[in-house]
VEXGUTI-833573 format. One line per field, with one value per residue (C-alpha): residue number from 1; residue in three letters; x, y, z. Coordinates in nm, 4 decimals, decimal comma, padded with zeros to 6 digits. Layout:
% residues N
resi = c(NUM/...) $
resn = c(Ala/...) $
east = c(X/...) $
north = c(Y/...) $
up = c(Z/...) $
***
This chain:
% residues 402
resi = c(1/2/3/4/5/6/7/8/9/10/11/12/13/14/15/16/17/18/19/20/21/22/23/24/25/26/27/28/29/30/31/32/33/34/35/36/37/38/39/40/41/42/43/44/45/46/47/48/49/50/51/52/53/54/55/56/57/58/59/60/61/62/63/64/65/66/67/68/69/70/71/72/73/74/75/76/77/78/79/80/81/82/83/84/85/86/87/88/89/90/91/92/93/94/95/96/97/98/99/100/101/102/103/104/105/106/107/108/109/110/111/112/113/114/115/116/117/118/119/120/121/122/123/124/125/126/127/128/129/130/131/132/133/134/135/136/137/138/139/140/141/142/143/144/145/146/147/148/149/150/151/152/153/154/155/156/157/158/159/160/161/162/163/164/165/166/167/168/169/170/171/172/173/174/175/176/177/178/179/180/181/182/183/184/185/186/187/188/189/190/191/192/193/194/195/196/197/198/199/200/201/202/203/204/205/206/207/208/209/210/211/212/213/214/215/216/217/218/219/220/221/222/223/224/225/226/227/228/229/230/231/232/233/234/235/236/237/238/239/240/241/242/243/244/245/246/247/248/249/250/251/252/253/254/255/256/257/258/259/260/261/262/263/264/265/266/267/268/269/270/271/272/273/274/275/276/277/278/279/280/281/282/283/284/285/286/287/288/289/290/291/292/293/294/295/296/297/298/299/300/301/302/303/304/305/306/307/308/309/310/311/312/313/314/315/316/317/318/319/320/321/322/323/324/325/326/327/328/329/330/331/332/333/334/335/336/337/338/339/340/341/342/343/344/345/346/347/348/349/350/351/352/353/354/355/356/357/358/359/360/361/362/363/364/365/366/367/368/369/370/371/372/373/374/375/376/377/378/379/380/381/382/383/384/385/386/387/388/389/390/391/392/393/394/395/396/397/398/399/400/401/402) $
resn = c(Unk/Unk/Unk/Unk/Unk/Unk/Unk/Unk/Unk/Unk/Unk/Unk/Unk/Unk/Unk/Unk/Unk/Unk/Unk/Unk/Unk/Unk/Unk/Unk/Unk/Unk/Unk/Unk/Unk/Unk/Unk/Unk/Unk/Unk/Unk/Unk/Unk/Unk/Unk/Unk/Unk/Unk/Unk/Unk/Unk/Unk/Unk/Unk/Unk/Unk/Unk/Unk/Unk/Unk/Unk/Unk/Unk/Unk/Unk/Unk/Unk/Unk/Unk/Unk/Unk/Unk/Unk/Unk/Unk/Unk/Unk/Unk/Unk/Unk/Unk/Unk/Unk/Unk/Unk/Unk/Unk/Unk/Unk/Unk/Unk/Unk/Unk/Unk/Unk/Unk/Unk/Unk/Unk/Unk/Unk/Unk/Unk/Unk/Unk/Unk/Unk/Unk/Unk/Unk/Unk/Unk/Unk/Unk/Unk/Unk/Unk/Unk/Unk/Unk/Unk/Unk/Unk/Unk/Unk/Unk/Unk/Unk/Unk/Unk/Unk/Unk/Unk/Unk/Unk/Unk/Unk/Unk/Unk/Unk/Unk/Unk/Unk/Unk/Unk/Unk/Unk/Unk/Unk/Unk/Unk/Unk/Unk/Unk/Unk/Unk/Unk/Unk/Unk/Unk/Unk/Unk/Unk/Unk/Unk/Unk/Unk/Unk/Unk/Unk/Unk/Unk/Unk/Unk/Unk/Unk/Unk/Unk/Unk/Unk/Unk/Unk/Unk/Unk/Unk/Unk/Unk/Unk/Unk/Unk/Unk/Unk/Unk/Unk/Unk/Unk/Unk/Unk/Unk/Unk/Unk/Unk/Unk/Unk/Unk/Unk/Unk/Unk/Unk/Unk/Unk/Unk/Unk/Unk/Unk/Unk/Unk/Unk/Unk/Unk/Unk/Unk/Unk/Unk/Unk/Unk/Unk/Unk/Unk/Unk/Unk/Unk/Unk/Unk/Unk/Unk/Unk/Unk/Unk/Unk/Unk/Unk/Unk/Unk/Unk/Unk/Unk/Unk/Unk/Unk/Unk/Unk/Unk/Unk/Unk/Unk/Unk/Unk/Unk/Unk/Unk/Unk/Unk/Unk/Unk/Unk/Unk/Unk/Unk/Unk/Unk/Unk/Unk/Unk/Unk/Unk/Unk/Unk/Unk/Unk/Unk/Unk/Unk/Unk/Unk/Unk/Unk/Unk/Unk/Unk/Unk/Unk/Unk/Unk/Unk/Unk/Unk/Unk/Unk/Unk/Unk/Unk/Unk/Unk/Unk/Unk/Unk/Unk/Unk/Unk/Unk/Unk/Unk/Unk/Unk/Unk/Unk/Unk/Unk/Unk/Unk/Unk/Unk/Unk/Unk/Unk/Unk/Unk/Unk/Unk/Unk/Unk/Unk/Unk/Unk/Unk/Unk/Unk/Unk/Unk/Unk/Unk/Unk/Unk/Unk/Unk/Unk/Unk/Unk/Unk/Unk/Unk/Unk/Unk/Unk/Unk/Unk/Unk/Unk/Unk/Unk/Unk/Unk/Unk/Unk/Unk/Unk/Unk/Unk/Unk/Unk/Unk/Unk/Unk/Unk/Unk/Unk/Unk/Unk/Unk/Unk/Unk/Unk/Unk/Unk/Unk/Unk/Unk/Unk/Unk/Unk/Unk/Unk/Unk/Unk/Unk/Unk/Unk/Unk/Unk/Unk/Unk/Unk/Unk/Unk/Unk/Unk/Unk) $
east = c(00,3059/00,6324/00,5768/00,5752/00,2541/00,2885/00,3114/-00,0564/-00,0660/00,0984/00,2218/00,2711/00,2235/-00,0763/-00,2404/-00,5441/-00,7680/-00,6225/-00,4465/-00,1194/00,0986/00,4636/00,6869/00,6012/00,2744/00,3311/00,5300/00,4481/00,2596/00,4196/00,7635/00,7409/00,7404/00,4373/00,4923/00,2314/00,1752/-00,1783/-00,3208/-00,6586/-00,8442/-01,1108/-01,4494/-01,7149/-01,8827/-01,9379/-01,6162/-01,7047/-01,7630/-01,5976/-01,3011/-01,3300/-01,2423/-00,8885/-00,8940/-00,7957/-00,5548/-00,7037/-00,8988/-01,1575/-01,1379/-01,0509/-01,3105/-01,2630/-01,5918/-01,6243/-01,9357/-02,0584/-01,9422/-01,8227/-01,6108/-01,2503/-01,1365/-01,2526/-01,1167/-00,7683/-00,7773/-00,8667/-00,5821/-00,3322/-00,5056/-00,5225/-00,1618/-00,0299/-00,2492/-00,1883/00,1862/00,1344/-00,0518/-00,4099/-00,7124/-00,8994/-01,2346/-01,3830/-01,7476/-01,9381/-02,3110/-02,4597/-02,6335/-02,4557/-02,6682/-02,6224/-02,8912/-02,7160/-02,3855/-02,5528/-02,7287/-02,4043/-02,2116/-02,4704/-02,4215/-02,0428/-02,0312/-02,2618/-02,0189/-01,7382/-01,5067/-01,1775/-01,1639/-01,3384/-01,2008/-01,4867/-01,5643/-01,9091/-02,2058/-02,3255/-02,2734/-02,5471/-02,7288/-02,4391/-02,4449/-02,6290/-02,4234/-02,0930/-02,1840/-02,2431/-01,8930/-01,7460/-01,9167/-01,7704/-01,4196/-01,3966/-01,1695/-01,2951/-01,0755/-01,2427/-01,0907/-01,1869/-01,5229/-01,5319/-01,7047/-01,8197/-01,5389/-01,7253/-01,6578/-01,3544/-00,9951/-00,8972/-00,9683/-00,7099/-00,7120/-00,5963/-00,4909/-00,5718/-00,9339/-00,8807/-00,5895/-00,7951/-01,0765/-00,8364/-00,6534/-00,9786/-01,0974/-00,7594/-00,7394/-01,0948/-01,0230/-00,6972/-00,8615/-01,1460/-00,8865/-00,7075/-00,3908/-00,1868/-00,0941/00,1936/00,5166/00,7306/00,4850/00,2054/-00,1457/-00,2412/00,0326/-00,0781/-00,4472/-00,3643/-00,1646/-00,4324/-00,7264/-00,5378/-00,5699/-00,8955/-01,1851/-01,4176/-01,7509/-01,7744/-01,6532/-01,9099/-01,8055/-02,0202/-01,9736/-02,0788/-02,0493/-02,1434/-02,4378/-02,5821/-02,4984/-02,1552/-01,9180/-01,5914/-01,7302/-01,9253/-01,6099/-01,4300/-01,7197/-01,7116/-01,3366/-01,4023/-01,6440/-01,3839/-01,1314/-01,3782/-01,4262/-01,0672/-01,0272/-00,8547/-01,1767/-01,4134/-01,5869/-01,4012/-01,5319/-01,8792/-01,8697/-02,1718/-02,1112/-02,3750/-02,4044/-02,5452/-02,5296/-02,4784/-02,4654/-02,1468/-02,3648/-02,2584/-02,6146/-02,7165/-02,3860/-02,4374/-02,7870/-02,6534/-02,3653/-02,6186/-02,8125/-02,5018/-02,4698/-02,8397/-02,8420/-02,5078/-02,4544/-02,1098/-01,7640/-01,6008/-01,7304/-01,5395/-01,6123/-01,4543/-01,5432/-01,3903/-01,7323/-01,8611/-01,5571/-01,5530/-01,9257/-01,8876/-01,5905/-01,7974/-02,0906/-01,8813/-01,6818/-01,9910/-02,1705/-01,8634/-01,9359/-01,7293/-01,7647/-01,4366/-01,3743/-01,1422/-01,1610/-01,0438/-00,9983/-00,8098/-00,5794/-00,6914/-01,0549/-00,9836/-00,7372/-01,0046/-01,0872/-00,7391/-00,4140/-00,1958/00,1393/00,3573/00,3193/-00,0632/-00,2769/-00,4277/-00,7300/-00,8260/-00,9441/-01,2420/-01,0223/-00,6821/-00,5649/-00,6983/-00,5716/-00,5899/-00,3650/-00,2187/-00,5243/-00,3360/-00,0981/-00,3913/-00,5396/-00,2059/-00,1844/-00,5243/-00,3934/-00,0887/-00,3153/-00,5249/-00,2103/-00,0763/-00,4050/-00,4059/-00,0402/00,0788/-00,2325/-00,2419/-00,5635/-00,5648/-00,5097/-00,3479/00,0280/00,0416/00,2488/00,2515/00,4878/00,3940/00,6489/00,8112/00,5426/00,5993/00,8087/00,7463/01,0050/00,9128/00,7264/00,6058/00,2635/00,1564/-00,2028/-00,3266/-00,6444/-00,8735/-01,2082/-01,3536/-01,1675/-00,8267/-00,6718/-00,3742/-00,2493/-00,1540/-00,0097/-00,0677/-00,2491/-00,0916/-00,1724/-00,2207/-00,1559/-00,0102/00,3417/00,2787/-00,0445/00,1315/00,3179/00,0117/-00,2500/-00,1240/-00,0774/-00,4037) $
north = c(-04,9679/-05,0123/-05,2564/-05,6224/-05,7644/-06,1018/-06,3896/-06,4329/-06,8052/-07,0751/-06,8265/-06,4658/-06,1681/-05,9711/-05,6257/-05,4923/-05,7975/-05,6532/-05,8616/-06,1140/-06,2621/-06,2891/-06,1316/-05,7971/-05,7540/-05,5238/-05,4219/-05,2191/-05,4440/-05,3437/-05,3664/-05,7341/-05,9948/-06,2189/-06,5635/-06,8106/-07,1653/-07,2600/-07,5309/-07,6509/-07,9285/-07,8999/-08,0498/-08,0513/-08,3016/-08,5429/-08,7362/-08,7956/-08,4279/-08,3450/-08,1078/-07,7787/-07,8153/-07,7295/-07,3705/-07,2525/-06,9627/-06,8542/-06,5293/-06,3630/-06,1075/-06,1913/-06,0706/-05,9524/-05,9258/-05,7761/-05,7770/-05,4427/-05,1194/-04,8219/-05,0231/-04,9042/-05,2374/-05,4106/-05,1305/-05,1721/-05,5500/-05,5025/-05,2540/-05,5240/-05,7915/-05,5704/-05,4546/-05,8091/-05,9631/-05,6891/-05,7222/-06,0824/-05,9717/-06,0402/-05,8145/-05,7586/-05,6116/-05,5020/-05,6072/-05,5693/-05,5194/-05,2062/-05,4132/-05,6315/-05,9408/-06,2925/-06,2362/-05,9280/-06,1139/-06,4174/-06,2043/-06,0315/-06,3598/-06,5113/-06,2277/-06,2490/-06,6265/-06,5993/-06,3435/-06,5974/-06,4595/-06,6427/-06,6527/-06,5221/-06,3997/-06,3327/-06,2202/-06,3670/-06,2113/-06,5329/-06,9028/-07,0304/-06,9464/-06,9761/-07,3457/-07,3131/-07,0219/-07,1668/-07,4967/-07,3002/-07,1528/-07,4945/-07,6493/-07,3683/-07,4379/-07,1017/-07,1235/-06,9604/-06,8401/-06,6801/-06,4051/-06,2343/-06,4186/-06,7822/-06,9435/-07,3053/-07,5611/-07,7579/-07,4944/-07,2858/-07,3890/-07,2469/-06,9550/-06,6801/-06,6281/-06,2932/-06,4339/-06,7093/-06,6734/-06,7492/-06,5115/-06,2287/-06,2931/-06,3110/-05,9924/-05,8001/-05,9015/-05,8351/-05,4892/-05,4045/-05,5090/-05,3128/-05,0073/-05,0297/-05,0424/-04,7380/-04,9274/-04,8090/-05,0616/-05,2564/-05,2311/-05,4708/-05,7478/-05,9315/-05,8038/-06,1371/-06,1027/-05,7522/-05,8507/-06,1304/-05,8896/-05,6206/-05,8500/-06,0282/-05,7183/-05,5824/-05,5479/-05,3096/-05,3700/-05,6491/-05,5213/-05,5534/-05,5611/-05,4876/-05,5973/-05,3922/-05,6429/-05,6581/-05,8816/-06,1357/-06,4122/-06,2854/-06,5850/-06,4086/-06,1765/-06,4614/-06,6713/-06,3852/-06,3347/-06,7064/-06,6713/-06,3736/-06,5866/-06,8622/-06,6078/-06,4767/-06,8312/-06,8325/-06,8386/-06,5001/-06,3255/-06,5007/-06,2590/-05,9685/-05,9528/-06,0642/-06,3751/-06,2348/-06,0013/-05,7381/-05,7875/-05,5475/-05,5645/-05,2760/-05,4842/-05,3065/-05,0078/-04,6669/-04,5585/-04,8842/-04,9016/-04,5461/-04,6379/-04,9363/-04,7343/-04,4771/-04,7605/-04,8559/-04,4970/-04,4681/-04,7974/-04,7199/-05,0829/-05,1548/-05,0291/-05,0841/-05,1608/-05,4070/-05,3593/-05,6288/-05,4402/-05,1243/-04,9757/-05,0382/-04,9084/-04,5818/-04,5288/-04,6055/-04,3690/-04,0850/-04,1557/-04,1919/-03,8788/-03,6762/-03,7916/-03,7323/-04,0815/-04,2572/-04,5804/-04,6718/-04,8459/-05,0945/-05,3413/-05,3758/-05,0452/-04,8508/-04,5774/-04,3293/-04,3693/-04,3714/-04,0840/-03,8505/-04,1005/-04,2155/-04,0663/-03,9739/-03,9057/-04,0769/-03,7876/-03,7932/-03,9085/-04,2254/-04,2088/-03,8613/-04,0441/-04,2791/-04,5523/-04,5702/-04,8565/-05,1069/-05,3655/-05,4848/-05,6404/-05,5452/-05,5669/-05,4584/-05,7480/-05,9793/-05,9021/-05,9683/-06,3134/-06,3967/-06,2854/-06,5082/-06,8046/-06,7468/-06,7096/-07,0383/-07,2117/-07,0814/-07,1388/-07,4232/-07,6272/-07,5300/-07,6821/-07,5700/-07,9151/-07,9804/-07,9316/-07,7676/-07,4521/-07,1549/-06,8606/-06,4954/-06,2946/-05,9922/-05,7296/-05,3718/-05,4020/-05,7743/-06,0260/-06,3322/-06,5709/-06,9319/-07,0150/-07,3590/-07,4791/-07,6190/-07,8020/-07,6817/-07,8488/-07,9400/-07,6853/-07,5693/-07,2327/-07,0139/-06,7960/-06,4579/-06,3009/-06,1688/-05,8733/-05,5506/-05,3152/-04,9514/-04,7228/-04,3810/-04,5062/-04,5835/-04,4185/-04,1249/-04,3531/-04,5559/-04,2871/-04,2202/-04,5896/-04,7511) $
up = c(-01,9821/-01,8302/-01,5640/-01,6394/-01,5176/-01,3578/-01,5931/-01,6140/-01,6834/-01,8860/-02,1465/-02,2141/-02,4411/-02,5536/-02,5280/-02,6583/-02,5997/-02,2450/-01,8205/-01,6332/-01,3475/-01,2293/-00,9722/-01,1202/-01,2923/-01,5877/-01,8886/-02,1899/-02,4269/-02,7499/-02,6017/-02,5358/-02,8074/-02,7743/-02,6388/-02,7098/-02,6461/-02,6767/-02,8817/-02,9454/-03,0945/-03,3519/-03,3030/-03,0391/-02,8164/-03,1053/-03,1456/-03,5100/-03,5863/-03,9157/-03,8945/-04,0835/-04,4494/-04,5555/-04,6824/-05,0241/-05,0633/-05,3937/-05,4296/-05,2122/-04,9366/-04,5778/-04,3312/-03,9740/-03,7830/-03,4355/-03,2161/-03,3527/-03,5072/-03,3055/-03,0615/-03,0450/-02,9005/-03,2191/-03,4368/-03,2896/-03,3313/-03,6961/-03,7316/-03,6310/-03,8404/-04,1501/-04,1244/-04,0856/-04,3558/-04,6118/-04,5583/-04,6713/-04,9835/-04,8743/-04,9208/-04,5943/-04,4978/-04,1647/-04,1468/-03,8193/-03,7592/-03,6062/-03,3370/-03,0816/-03,1511/-03,2828/-03,5452/-03,6850/-03,7193/-03,8761/-04,1386/-04,2307/-04,2380/-04,4710/-04,7179/-04,6964/-04,7421/-05,0438/-05,1893/-05,1553/-04,8873/-04,8361/-04,4551/-04,1441/-03,8119/-03,5692/-03,2142/-03,1500/-02,9709/-02,8092/-02,7443/-02,9734/-03,2933/-03,5376/-03,6304/-03,9612/-04,0891/-03,9714/-04,1405/-04,4594/-04,4287/-04,3555/-04,6594/-04,8709/-04,7389/-04,5622/-04,2550/-03,9341/-03,6487/-03,3487/-03,1386/-02,8123/-02,7862/-02,8965/-03,1920/-03,1608/-03,1532/-03,4225/-03,6859/-03,5910/-03,6511/-03,3116/-03,0800/-03,0321/-02,6573/-02,5212/-02,1854/-01,9384/-01,8271/-01,4581/-01,4336/-01,5816/-01,3342/-01,0406/-01,1380/-01,1738/-00,8266/-00,6683/-00,8264/-00,7139/-00,3541/-00,3348/-00,4877/-00,2356/00,0422/-00,1005/-00,1951/-00,4956/-00,7592/-00,5988/-00,7924/-00,5894/-00,5027/-00,6757/-00,6231/-00,4655/-00,2036/-00,1132/-00,1020/00,1431/00,3619/00,3573/00,4225/00,6982/00,9168/00,7719/01,0168/00,8328/00,6641/00,4096/00,0710/-00,2089/-00,5744/-00,8780/-01,2380/-01,5411/-01,8234/-02,1903/-02,2929/-02,0538/-02,3050/-02,4155/-02,3808/-02,3022/-02,0330/-01,8739/-01,8517/-01,6758/-01,4350/-01,3494/-01,2880/-01,0577/-00,8564/-00,8321/-00,7025/-00,4425/-00,3089/-00,1750/00,2024/00,2190/00,1122/00,3537/00,5881/00,4272/00,0699/-00,0381/-00,2595/-00,4469/-00,7392/-00,8171/-01,1949/-01,4504/-01,8308/-02,0720/-02,3930/-02,5036/-02,5856/-02,4470/-02,3700/-02,1987/-02,0133/-01,8883/-01,7667/-01,5738/-01,4268/-01,3074/-01,1446/-00,9451/-00,8260/-00,7379/-00,5454/-00,3773/-00,2715/-00,4151/-00,3217/-00,6599/-01,0091/-01,2267/-01,5963/-01,8168/-02,1335/-02,2796/-02,3576/-02,0065/-01,8214/-02,0186/-01,9575/-01,5871/-01,5636/-01,7034/-01,4714/-01,1545/-01,2288/-01,3114/-00,9972/-00,7803/-00,6477/-00,3833/-00,5802/-00,7491/-01,0805/-01,2457/-01,5339/-01,8923/-02,0695/-02,3336/-02,1981/-02,4659/-02,3611/-01,9865/-01,9513/-01,8078/-01,5353/-01,4355/-01,3037/-01,6012/-01,4333/-01,1742/-00,9297/-00,9431/-00,6518/-00,7991/-00,5695/-00,6818/-00,9963/-01,0185/-01,1730/-00,9992/-01,2231/-01,4758/-01,7221/-02,0806/-02,3407/-02,6728/-02,8933/-03,2036/-03,1549/-03,0815/-03,4224/-03,5885/-03,4255/-03,5754/-03,9132/-03,8754/-03,7932/-04,1054/-04,3169/-04,1779/-04,2593/-04,6144/-04,6965/-04,4738/-04,4055/-04,0369/-03,9002/-03,5366/-03,3909/-03,0559/-03,0593/-03,4026/-03,4353/-03,6675/-03,6971/-03,6778/-03,8736/-03,7092/-03,6612/-03,5484/-03,2300/-03,1943/-03,2979/-03,5025/-03,2731/-03,2856/-03,1408/-03,0304/-03,0174/-02,6876/-02,5916/-02,3162/-02,2629/-02,6010/-02,8088/-02,9150/-02,8430/-02,9177/-02,6357/-02,7754/-02,4649/-02,1167/-01,9594/-01,8534/-01,5722/-01,6663/-01,3692/-01,2928/-01,3620/-01,7296/-01,8438/-02,0090/-02,2458/-02,3465/-02,4007/-02,7529/-02,8376/-02,7316) $
***
């Protein structure tokens, strides 16, 4: 992923969770040490809400829970988490439900908490429905850090954020518009600059964008969709690109995602599908390629899963593929940052409060890095890194890595 994606926001550095901003918008994720500065505050709307109990470092396994099993994005995050934590002497376990539902996660969490786990890192399946089980963890002194998709601010120490939400939404829209216009990923300008130039002289039919998301209640995807809508409200899109997104939901299930992608093809109303989920983008790639559809695709994807639907070499014609370019972040590194946060909580009393820092030891190709908690809204966050653009210039080097 050679090209350094624009500095996507206030900070930089992250892959797998998978997008960014700068003068040049890309660089190989693993080649760049993560920079983070993102704090967060603990507690919710109630100013008197009790902060999560200080964790104990003694005994118990450390659990990483993704939305469901069979998702390579979650598998790669756990790979980074496990490697980092085990290097510190901890015992880890990957526990995810078969179904992508709140109820399935809650049932599994209840069993794990009863068993006496030492900590929990979780990517949630929804905004609500966790209070009782998270309170049970809090009462037991089990620290919770959320990753990818947020847990309630009342119970988590902090959320490990893959990249700035608005930047991800903006990049996805900009990529979809340029792809619709047949413009290769720009290597010498930002996507926003090129979109403004292209739309300034555009006089064709209004461009319509579709979104193939995960679940209708999935927090992280919904935040990105809201950011896409904010991007589309900018003056440069008016009269050129529809402000309305055609939204469909595949619930991060390959079969459901395939059904919804087929619906896009059958309806033939959109010019480009944006899929902010690795399951959805792979399913859409298969459908669009199989149907020989003129609809194009972009979103958040893993190079290894998207190689059949993207250009793989610099000399390839990007638009001979259904997905000329996409983005993501270093998910392996993202998991390791979560591990470093848990380690800091267990050994140094890190509590995820605004302005606090913790250190992630050198990991793989990443140098030792300090991360600072920042507050946004009611909660506190840690920014793990920035997104990267995968395109014909760097796909060959990333297919074997992610």
